PDB file with SEQRES, HELIX, SHEET and CRYST1 records, atoms N, CA, C and O in Angstrom:
SEQRES   1 A   69  MET SER GLU ARG PRO VAL ALA SER ILE ALA PRO ARG THR          
SEQRES   2 A   69  TYR ARG TRP LEU ASP ARG LEU THR LYS LEU GLY GLY VAL          
SEQRES   3 A   69  ALA LEU VAL ALA ALA GLY LEU GLU ALA GLY GLY GLY THR          
SEQRES   4 A   69  ALA THR GLY LEU ILE LEU GLY LEU SER GLY ALA ALA LEU          
SEQRES   5 A   69  ALA THR SER THR VAL PHE LEU THR ILE ASP SER SER GLU          
SEQRES   6 A   69  SER THR ASP GLU                                              
HELIX    1 AA1 PRO A   11  GLY A   36  1                                  26    
HELIX    2 AA2 ALA A   40  ALA A   53  1                                  14    
HELIX    3 AA3 SER A   55  PHE A   58  5                                   4    
SHEET    1 AA1 2 ALA A   7  ILE A   9  0                                        
SHEET    2 AA1 2 LEU A  59  ILE A  61  1                                        
CRYST1    1.000    1.000    1.000  90.00  90.00  90.00 P 1           1          
ATOM      1  N   MET A   1       0.843  -1.173   0.000  1.00  0.00           N  
ATOM      2  CA  MET A   1       0.000   0.000   0.000  1.00  0.00           C  
ATOM      3  C   MET A   1       0.893   1.243   0.000  1.00  0.00           C  
ATOM      4  O   MET A   1       1.735   1.401   0.884  1.00  0.00           O  
ATOM      5  N   SER A   2       0.714   2.114  -0.976  1.00  0.00           N  
ATOM      6  CA  SER A   2       1.530   3.322  -1.067  1.00  0.00           C  
ATOM      7  C   SER A   2       0.838   4.477  -0.339  1.00  0.00           C  
ATOM      8  O   SER A   2      -0.388   4.581  -0.317  1.00  0.00           O  
ATOM      9  N   GLU A   3       1.662   5.332   0.251  1.00  0.00           N  
ATOM     10  CA  GLU A   3       1.125   6.488   0.954  1.00  0.00           C  
ATOM     11  C   GLU A   3       0.844   7.600  -0.033  1.00  0.00           C  
ATOM     12  O   GLU A   3       1.668   7.908  -0.893  1.00  0.00           O  
ATOM     13  N   ARG A   4      -0.322   8.198   0.097  1.00  0.00           N  
ATOM     14  CA  ARG A   4      -0.667   9.358  -0.710  1.00  0.00           C  
ATOM     15  C   ARG A   4      -0.411  10.608   0.107  1.00  0.00           C  
ATOM     16  O   ARG A   4      -0.743  10.650   1.291  1.00  0.00           O  
ATOM     17  N   PRO A   5       0.174  11.627  -0.504  1.00  0.00           N  
ATOM     18  CA  PRO A   5       0.372  12.872   0.239  1.00  0.00           C  
ATOM     19  C   PRO A   5      -0.968  13.514   0.585  1.00  0.00           C  
ATOM     20  O   PRO A   5      -1.951  13.358  -0.140  1.00  0.00           O  
ATOM     21  N   VAL A   6      -0.991  14.229   1.689  1.00  0.00           N  
ATOM     22  CA  VAL A   6      -2.204  14.911   2.109  1.00  0.00           C  
ATOM     23  C   VAL A   6      -2.573  15.988   1.095  1.00  0.00           C  
ATOM     24  O   VAL A   6      -3.739  16.130   0.726  1.00  0.00           O  
ATOM     25  N   ALA A   7      -1.587  16.736   0.654  1.00  0.00           N  
ATOM     26  CA  ALA A   7      -1.805  17.791  -0.332  1.00  0.00           C  
ATOM     27  C   ALA A   7      -0.505  18.015  -1.088  1.00  0.00           C  
ATOM     28  O   ALA A   7       0.585  17.797  -0.559  1.00  0.00           O  
ATOM     29  N   SER A   8      -0.635  18.447  -2.313  1.00  0.00           N  
ATOM     30  CA  SER A   8       0.539  18.736  -3.125  1.00  0.00           C  
ATOM     31  C   SER A   8       0.362  20.114  -3.748  1.00  0.00           C  
ATOM     32  O   SER A   8      -0.647  20.390  -4.396  1.00  0.00           O  
ATOM     33  N   ILE A   9       1.355  20.975  -3.544  1.00  0.00           N  
ATOM     34  CA  ILE A   9       1.260  22.334  -4.070  1.00  0.00           C  
ATOM     35  C   ILE A   9       2.560  22.700  -4.771  1.00  0.00           C  
ATOM     36  O   ILE A   9       3.580  22.028  -4.620  1.00  0.00           O  
ATOM     37  N   ALA A  10       2.501  23.772  -5.533  1.00  0.00           N  
ATOM     38  CA  ALA A  10       3.663  24.257  -6.279  1.00  0.00           C  
ATOM     39  C   ALA A  10       4.741  24.742  -5.309  1.00  0.00           C  
ATOM     40  O   ALA A  10       4.416  25.225  -4.224  1.00  0.00           O  
ATOM     41  N   PRO A  11       6.011  24.622  -5.680  1.00  0.00           N  
ATOM     42  CA  PRO A  11       7.103  25.039  -4.784  1.00  0.00           C  
ATOM     43  C   PRO A  11       7.011  26.493  -4.322  1.00  0.00           C  
ATOM     44  O   PRO A  11       7.222  26.788  -3.146  1.00  0.00           O  
ATOM     45  N   ARG A  12       6.699  27.390  -5.243  1.00  0.00           N  
ATOM     46  CA  ARG A  12       6.620  28.806  -4.874  1.00  0.00           C  
ATOM     47  C   ARG A  12       5.477  29.051  -3.889  1.00  0.00           C  
ATOM     48  O   ARG A  12       5.632  29.799  -2.924  1.00  0.00           O  
ATOM     49  N   THR A  13       4.342  28.425  -4.134  1.00  0.00           N  
ATOM     50  CA  THR A  13       3.205  28.544  -3.228  1.00  0.00           C  
ATOM     51  C   THR A  13       3.549  27.967  -1.869  1.00  0.00           C  
ATOM     52  O   THR A  13       3.174  28.531  -0.841  1.00  0.00           O  
ATOM     53  N   TYR A  14       4.262  26.845  -1.854  1.00  0.00           N  
ATOM     54  CA  TYR A  14       4.665  26.227  -0.588  1.00  0.00           C  
ATOM     55  C   TYR A  14       5.544  27.168   0.234  1.00  0.00           C  
ATOM     56  O   TYR A  14       5.346  27.309   1.441  1.00  0.00           O  
ATOM     57  N   ARG A  15       6.505  27.806  -0.413  1.00  0.00           N  
ATOM     58  CA  ARG A  15       7.398  28.702   0.317  1.00  0.00           C  
ATOM     59  C   ARG A  15       6.624  29.843   0.979  1.00  0.00           C  
ATOM     60  O   ARG A  15       6.875  30.177   2.137  1.00  0.00           O  
ATOM     61  N   TRP A  16       5.683  30.439   0.241  1.00  0.00           N  
ATOM     62  CA  TRP A  16       4.891  31.534   0.806  1.00  0.00           C  
ATOM     63  C   TRP A  16       3.991  31.037   1.926  1.00  0.00           C  
ATOM     64  O   TRP A  16       3.889  31.677   2.973  1.00  0.00           O  
ATOM     65  N   LEU A  17       3.347  29.918   1.715  1.00  0.00           N  
ATOM     66  CA  LEU A  17       2.472  29.354   2.742  1.00  0.00           C  
ATOM     67  C   LEU A  17       3.273  28.996   3.987  1.00  0.00           C  
ATOM     68  O   LEU A  17       2.814  29.215   5.108  1.00  0.00           O  
ATOM     69  N   ASP A  18       4.460  28.449   3.794  1.00  0.00           N  
ATOM     70  CA  ASP A  18       5.319  28.087   4.919  1.00  0.00           C  
ATOM     71  C   ASP A  18       5.709  29.328   5.718  1.00  0.00           C  
ATOM     72  O   ASP A  18       5.669  29.313   6.948  1.00  0.00           O  
ATOM     73  N   ARG A  19       6.081  30.386   5.031  1.00  0.00           N  
ATOM     74  CA  ARG A  19       6.451  31.632   5.719  1.00  0.00           C  
ATOM     75  C   ARG A  19       5.277  32.198   6.513  1.00  0.00           C  
ATOM     76  O   ARG A  19       5.430  32.590   7.670  1.00  0.00           O  
ATOM     77  N   LEU A  20       4.117  32.236   5.889  1.00  0.00           N  
ATOM     78  CA  LEU A  20       2.937  32.806   6.550  1.00  0.00           C  
ATOM     79  C   LEU A  20       2.503  31.993   7.760  1.00  0.00           C  
ATOM     80  O   LEU A  20       2.136  32.562   8.789  1.00  0.00           O  
ATOM     81  N   THR A  21       2.541  30.669   7.649  1.00  0.00           N  
ATOM     82  CA  THR A  21       2.138  29.853   8.794  1.00  0.00           C  
ATOM     83  C   THR A  21       3.160  29.964   9.933  1.00  0.00           C  
ATOM     84  O   THR A  21       2.789  29.940  11.107  1.00  0.00           O  
ATOM     85  N   LYS A  22       4.427  30.084   9.587  1.00  0.00           N  
ATOM     86  CA  LYS A  22       5.443  30.248  10.635  1.00  0.00           C  
ATOM     87  C   LYS A  22       5.258  31.590  11.350  1.00  0.00           C  
ATOM     88  O   LYS A  22       5.312  31.648  12.579  1.00  0.00           O  
ATOM     89  N   LEU A  23       5.041  32.660  10.595  1.00  0.00           N  
ATOM     90  CA  LEU A  23       4.829  33.974  11.206  1.00  0.00           C  
ATOM     91  C   LEU A  23       3.554  33.996  12.054  1.00  0.00           C  
ATOM     92  O   LEU A  23       3.542  34.549  13.154  1.00  0.00           O  
ATOM     93  N   GLY A  24       2.501  33.402  11.542  1.00  0.00           N  
ATOM     94  CA  GLY A  24       1.255  33.322  12.309  1.00  0.00           C  
ATOM     95  C   GLY A  24       1.426  32.513  13.575  1.00  0.00           C  
ATOM     96  O   GLY A  24       0.886  32.865  14.623  1.00  0.00           O  
ATOM     97  N   GLY A  25       2.179  31.428  13.481  1.00  0.00           N  
ATOM     98  CA  GLY A  25       2.440  30.601  14.655  1.00  0.00           C  
ATOM     99  C   GLY A  25       3.230  31.342  15.709  1.00  0.00           C  
ATOM    100  O   GLY A  25       2.924  31.252  16.898  1.00  0.00           O  
ATOM    101  N   VAL A  26       4.243  32.074  15.283  1.00  0.00           N  
ATOM    102  CA  VAL A  26       5.044  32.860  16.225  1.00  0.00           C  
ATOM    103  C   VAL A  26       4.178  33.940  16.880  1.00  0.00           C  
ATOM    104  O   VAL A  26       4.314  34.208  18.074  1.00  0.00           O  
ATOM    105  N   ALA A  27       3.301  34.551  16.108  1.00  0.00           N  
ATOM    106  CA  ALA A  27       2.414  35.582  16.662  1.00  0.00           C  
ATOM    107  C   ALA A  27       1.481  34.986  17.718  1.00  0.00           C  
ATOM    108  O   ALA A  27       1.243  35.608  18.753  1.00  0.00           O  
ATOM    109  N   LEU A  28       0.955  33.790  17.465  1.00  0.00           N  
ATOM    110  CA  LEU A  28       0.079  33.156  18.446  1.00  0.00           C  
ATOM    111  C   LEU A  28       0.844  32.759  19.710  1.00  0.00           C  
ATOM    112  O   LEU A  28       0.337  32.914  20.821  1.00  0.00           O  
ATOM    113  N   VAL A  29       2.050  32.253  19.540  1.00  0.00           N  
ATOM    114  CA  VAL A  29       2.866  31.906  20.709  1.00  0.00           C  
ATOM    115  C   VAL A  29       3.181  33.165  21.520  1.00  0.00           C  
ATOM    116  O   VAL A  29       3.114  33.143  22.749  1.00  0.00           O  
ATOM    117  N   ALA A  30       3.519  34.248  20.848  1.00  0.00           N  
ATOM    118  CA  ALA A  30       3.797  35.510  21.541  1.00  0.00           C  
ATOM    119  C   ALA A  30       2.550  36.009  22.280  1.00  0.00           C  
ATOM    120  O   ALA A  30       2.647  36.490  23.409  1.00  0.00           O  
ATOM    121  N   ALA A  31       1.394  35.894  21.650  1.00  0.00           N  
ATOM    122  CA  ALA A  31       0.152  36.300  22.310  1.00  0.00           C  
ATOM    123  C   ALA A  31      -0.121  35.422  23.524  1.00  0.00           C  
ATOM    124  O   ALA A  31      -0.609  35.901  24.547  1.00  0.00           O  
ATOM    125  N   GLY A  32       0.194  34.141  23.407  1.00  0.00           N  
ATOM    126  CA  GLY A  32       0.021  33.249  24.551  1.00  0.00           C  
ATOM    127  C   GLY A  32       0.925  33.605  25.703  1.00  0.00           C  
ATOM    128  O   GLY A  32       0.512  33.539  26.861  1.00  0.00           O  
ATOM    129  N   LEU A  33       2.155  33.981  25.406  1.00  0.00           N  
ATOM    130  CA  LEU A  33       3.077  34.400  26.457  1.00  0.00           C  
ATOM    131  C   LEU A  33       2.635  35.712  27.085  1.00  0.00           C  
ATOM    132  O   LEU A  33       2.761  35.910  28.294  1.00  0.00           O  
ATOM    133  N   GLU A  34       2.120  36.602  26.254  1.00  0.00           N  
ATOM    134  CA  GLU A  34       1.626  37.884  26.760  1.00  0.00           C  
ATOM    135  C   GLU A  34       0.409  37.684  27.668  1.00  0.00           C  
ATOM    136  O   GLU A  34       0.242  38.390  28.663  1.00  0.00           O  
ATOM    137  N   ALA A  35      -0.441  36.709  27.311  1.00  0.00           N  
ATOM    138  CA  ALA A  35      -1.633  36.416  28.111  1.00  0.00           C  
ATOM    139  C   ALA A  35      -1.264  35.701  29.404  1.00  0.00           C  
ATOM    140  O   ALA A  35      -2.063  35.646  30.338  1.00  0.00           O  
ATOM    141  N   GLY A  36      -0.074  35.164  29.456  1.00  0.00           N  
ATOM    142  CA  GLY A  36       0.376  34.425  30.637  1.00  0.00           C  
ATOM    143  C   GLY A  36       0.564  32.973  30.258  1.00  0.00           C  
ATOM    144  O   GLY A  36      -0.411  32.248  30.061  1.00  0.00           O  
ATOM    145  N   GLY A  37       1.800  32.548  30.156  1.00  0.00           N  
ATOM    146  CA  GLY A  37       2.105  31.197  29.685  1.00  0.00           C  
ATOM    147  C   GLY A  37       1.511  30.090  30.520  1.00  0.00           C  
ATOM    148  O   GLY A  37       1.310  28.984  30.018  1.00  0.00           O  
ATOM    149  N   GLY A  38       1.221  30.355  31.794  1.00  0.00           N  
ATOM    150  CA  GLY A  38       0.667  29.328  32.670  1.00  0.00           C  
ATOM    151  C   GLY A  38      -0.850  29.329  32.732  1.00  0.00           C  
ATOM    152  O   GLY A  38      -1.439  28.451  33.363  1.00  0.00           O  
ATOM    153  N   THR A  39      -1.489  30.286  32.096  1.00  0.00           N  
ATOM    154  CA  THR A  39      -2.951  30.345  32.121  1.00  0.00           C  
ATOM    155  C   THR A  39      -3.522  29.475  31.007  1.00  0.00           C  
ATOM    156  O   THR A  39      -2.812  29.086  30.080  1.00  0.00           O  
ATOM    157  N   ALA A  40      -4.798  29.178  31.109  1.00  0.00           N  
ATOM    158  CA  ALA A  40      -5.452  28.362  30.091  1.00  0.00           C  
ATOM    159  C   ALA A  40      -5.423  29.067  28.737  1.00  0.00           C  
ATOM    160  O   ALA A  40      -5.172  28.433  27.712  1.00  0.00           O  
ATOM    161  N   THR A  41      -5.675  30.357  28.730  1.00  0.00           N  
ATOM    162  CA  THR A  41      -5.642  31.127  27.482  1.00  0.00           C  
ATOM    163  C   THR A  41      -4.252  31.104  26.865  1.00  0.00           C  
ATOM    164  O   THR A  41      -4.101  30.905  25.659  1.00  0.00           O  
ATOM    165  N   GLY A  42      -3.250  31.306  27.690  1.00  0.00           N  
ATOM    166  CA  GLY A  42      -1.870  31.286  27.204  1.00  0.00           C  
ATOM    167  C   GLY A  42      -1.485  29.941  26.626  1.00  0.00           C  
ATOM    168  O   GLY A  42      -0.839  29.869  25.580  1.00  0.00           O  
ATOM    169  N   LEU A  43      -1.881  28.872  27.306  1.00  0.00           N  
ATOM    170  CA  LEU A  43      -1.571  27.528  26.811  1.00  0.00           C  
ATOM    171  C   LEU A  43      -2.280  27.239  25.489  1.00  0.00           C  
ATOM    172  O   LEU A  43      -1.685  26.672  24.572  1.00  0.00           O  
ATOM    173  N   ILE A  44      -3.530  27.622  25.395  1.00  0.00           N  
ATOM    174  CA  ILE A  44      -4.281  27.387  24.154  1.00  0.00           C  
ATOM    175  C   ILE A  44      -3.663  28.161  22.996  1.00  0.00           C  
ATOM    176  O   ILE A  44      -3.485  27.617  21.906  1.00  0.00           O  
ATOM    177  N   LEU A  45      -3.336  29.435  23.232  1.00  0.00           N  
ATOM    178  CA  LEU A  45      -2.717  30.229  22.170  1.00  0.00           C  
ATOM    179  C   LEU A  45      -1.350  29.664  21.789  1.00  0.00           C  
ATOM    180  O   LEU A  45      -1.018  29.595  20.606  1.00  0.00           O  
ATOM    181  N   GLY A  46      -0.567  29.266  22.768  1.00  0.00           N  
ATOM    182  CA  GLY A  46       0.756  28.711  22.494  1.00  0.00           C  
ATOM    183  C   GLY A  46       0.688  27.412  21.709  1.00  0.00           C  
ATOM    184  O   GLY A  46       1.427  27.227  20.742  1.00  0.00           O  
ATOM    185  N   LEU A  47      -0.194  26.514  22.121  1.00  0.00           N  
ATOM    186  CA  LEU A  47      -0.342  25.242  21.396  1.00  0.00           C  
ATOM    187  C   LEU A  47      -0.906  25.454  19.995  1.00  0.00           C  
ATOM    188  O   LEU A  47      -0.506  24.774  19.050  1.00  0.00           O  
ATOM    189  N   SER A  48      -1.829  26.392  19.864  1.00  0.00           N  
ATOM    190  CA  SER A  48      -2.374  26.709  18.537  1.00  0.00           C  
ATOM    191  C   SER A  48      -1.279  27.272  17.630  1.00  0.00           C  
ATOM    192  O   SER A  48      -1.211  26.934  16.448  1.00  0.00           O  
ATOM    193  N   GLY A  49      -0.440  28.116  18.178  1.00  0.00           N  
ATOM    194  CA  GLY A  49       0.672  28.683  17.411  1.00  0.00           C  
ATOM    195  C   GLY A  49       1.651  27.618  16.965  1.00  0.00           C  
ATOM    196  O   GLY A  49       2.115  27.636  15.825  1.00  0.00           O  
ATOM    197  N   ALA A  50       1.970  26.688  17.856  1.00  0.00           N  
ATOM    198  CA  ALA A  50       2.886  25.606  17.494  1.00  0.00           C  
ATOM    199  C   ALA A  50       2.278  24.722  16.408  1.00  0.00           C  
ATOM    200  O   ALA A  50       2.973  24.300  15.484  1.00  0.00           O  
ATOM    201  N   ALA A  51       0.988  24.444  16.521  1.00  0.00           N  
ATOM    202  CA  ALA A  51       0.315  23.622  15.507  1.00  0.00           C  
ATOM    203  C   ALA A  51       0.294  24.333  14.153  1.00  0.00           C  
ATOM    204  O   ALA A  51       0.536  23.713  13.118  1.00  0.00           O  
ATOM    205  N   LEU A  52       0.007  25.625  14.167  1.00  0.00           N  
ATOM    206  CA  LEU A  52      -0.016  26.390  12.915  1.00  0.00           C  
ATOM    207  C   LEU A  52       1.366  26.457  12.279  1.00  0.00           C  
ATOM    208  O   LEU A  52       1.507  26.293  11.068  1.00  0.00           O  
ATOM    209  N   ALA A  53       2.373  26.695  13.092  1.00  0.00           N  
ATOM    210  CA  ALA A  53       3.734  26.835  12.573  1.00  0.00           C  
ATOM    211  C   ALA A  53       4.252  25.549  11.937  1.00  0.00           C  
ATOM    212  O   ALA A  53       5.065  25.599  11.014  1.00  0.00           O  
ATOM    213  N   THR A  54       3.796  24.413  12.416  1.00  0.00           N  
ATOM    214  CA  THR A  54       4.273  23.134  11.871  1.00  0.00           C  
ATOM    215  C   THR A  54       3.300  22.504  10.884  1.00  0.00           C  
ATOM    216  O   THR A  54       3.523  21.383  10.429  1.00  0.00           O  
ATOM    217  N   SER A  55       2.231  23.203  10.548  1.00  0.00           N  
ATOM    218  CA  SER A  55       1.206  22.611   9.688  1.00  0.00           C  
ATOM    219  C   SER A  55       1.681  22.310   8.270  1.00  0.00           C  
ATOM    220  O   SER A  55       1.131  21.419   7.622  1.00  0.00           O  
ATOM    221  N   THR A  56       2.680  23.022   7.772  1.00  0.00           N  
ATOM    222  CA  THR A  56       3.135  22.778   6.398  1.00  0.00           C  
ATOM    223  C   THR A  56       3.999  21.534   6.278  1.00  0.00           C  
ATOM    224  O   THR A  56       4.368  21.152   5.167  1.00  0.00           O  
ATOM    225  N   VAL A  57       4.328  20.894   7.387  1.00  0.00           N  
ATOM    226  CA  VAL A  57       5.109  19.662   7.350  1.00  0.00           C  
ATOM    227  C   VAL A  57       4.351  18.576   6.593  1.00  0.00           C  
ATOM    228  O   VAL A  57       4.968  17.705   5.981  1.00  0.00           O  
ATOM    229  N   PHE A  58       3.035  18.618   6.627  1.00  0.00           N  
ATOM    230  CA  PHE A  58       2.218  17.571   6.030  1.00  0.00           C  
ATOM    231  C   PHE A  58       1.907  17.797   4.553  1.00  0.00           C  
ATOM    232  O   PHE A  58       1.175  17.015   3.947  1.00  0.00           O  
ATOM    233  N   LEU A  59       2.455  18.854   3.976  1.00  0.00           N  
ATOM    234  CA  LEU A  59       2.253  19.132   2.554  1.00  0.00           C  
ATOM    235  C   LEU A  59       3.440  18.603   1.754  1.00  0.00           C  
ATOM    236  O   LEU A  59       4.554  18.512   2.269  1.00  0.00           O  
ATOM    237  N   THR A  60       3.197  18.263   0.516  1.00  0.00           N  
ATOM    238  CA  THR A  60       4.296  17.875  -0.366  1.00  0.00           C  
ATOM    239  C   THR A  60       4.375  18.872  -1.507  1.00  0.00           C  
ATOM    240  O   THR A  60       3.380  19.484  -1.896  1.00  0.00           O  
ATOM    241  N   ILE A  61       5.579  19.019  -2.032  1.00  0.00           N  
ATOM    242  CA  ILE A  61       5.809  19.947  -3.142  1.00  0.00           C  
ATOM    243  C   ILE A  61       5.635  19.203  -4.442  1.00  0.00           C  
ATOM    244  O   ILE A  61       6.169  18.108  -4.618  1.00  0.00           O  
ATOM    245  N   ASP A  62       4.883  19.799  -5.358  1.00  0.00           N  
ATOM    246  CA  ASP A  62       4.655  19.220  -6.679  1.00  0.00           C  
ATOM    247  C   ASP A  62       5.946  19.375  -7.492  1.00  0.00           C  
ATOM    248  O   ASP A  62       6.269  20.473  -7.943  1.00  0.00           O  
ATOM    249  N   SER A  63       6.665  18.295  -7.673  1.00  0.00           N  
ATOM    250  CA  SER A  63       7.964  18.350  -8.350  1.00  0.00           C  
ATOM    251  C   SER A  63       7.835  18.486  -9.872  1.00  0.00           C  
ATOM    252  O   SER A  63       8.839  18.679 -10.557  1.00  0.00           O  
ATOM    253  N   SER A  64       6.636  18.391 -10.396  1.00  0.00           N  
ATOM    254  CA  SER A  64       6.468  18.506 -11.839  1.00  0.00           C  
ATOM    255  C   SER A  64       6.506  19.957 -12.300  1.00  0.00           C  
ATOM    256  O   SER A  64       6.670  20.219 -13.492  1.00  0.00           O  
ATOM    257  N   GLU A  65       6.356  20.906 -11.373  1.00  0.00           N  
ATOM    258  CA  GLU A  65       6.389  22.328 -11.742  1.00  0.00           C  
ATOM    259  C   GLU A  65       7.808  22.854 -11.638  1.00  0.00           C  
ATOM    260  O   GLU A  65       8.568  22.455 -10.754  1.00  0.00           O  
ATOM    261  N   SER A  66       8.152  23.733 -12.529  1.00  0.00           N  
ATOM    262  CA  SER A  66       9.484  24.334 -12.549  1.00  0.00           C  
ATOM    263  C   SER A  66       9.685  25.190 -11.306  1.00  0.00           C  
ATOM    264  O   SER A  66       8.732  25.784 -10.801  1.00  0.00           O  
ATOM    265  N   THR A  67      10.916  25.259 -10.808  1.00  0.00           N  
ATOM    266  CA  THR A  67      11.222  26.077  -9.635  1.00  0.00           C  
ATOM    267  C   THR A  67      11.933  27.367 -10.016  1.00  0.00           C  
ATOM    268  O   THR A  67      12.566  27.993  -9.166  1.00  0.00           O  
ATOM    269  N   ASP A  68      11.844  27.772 -11.268  1.00  0.00           N  
ATOM    270  CA  ASP A  68      12.490  29.001 -11.713  1.00  0.00           C  
ATOM    271  C   ASP A  68      11.834  30.203 -11.059  1.00  0.00           C  
ATOM    272  O   ASP A  68      10.610  30.266 -10.943  1.00  0.00           O  
ATOM    273  N   GLU A  69      12.649  31.155 -10.633  1.00  0.00           N  
ATOM    274  CA  GLU A  69      12.121  32.411 -10.080  1.00  0.00           C  
ATOM    275  C   GLU A  69      12.831  33.560 -10.704  1.00  0.00           C  
ATOM    276  O   GLU A  69      12.542  34.712 -10.382  1.00  0.00           O  
TER     277      GLU A  69                                                      
END                                                                             
């Protein structure tokens, strides 16, 4: 049984999506720390930020598209 990728996107699109999710994740983690890292709100924001920042790990790059920029 072969594994199918969850999603496949163009390399350029992947790079932009990766940058945006990382920045959004850092912003959520920062908001969680500002809210108080030990509070429920802080923990939820921090965990949400970590999940968002690592969400592009599950995407694959479509190697059939050219990577010229």
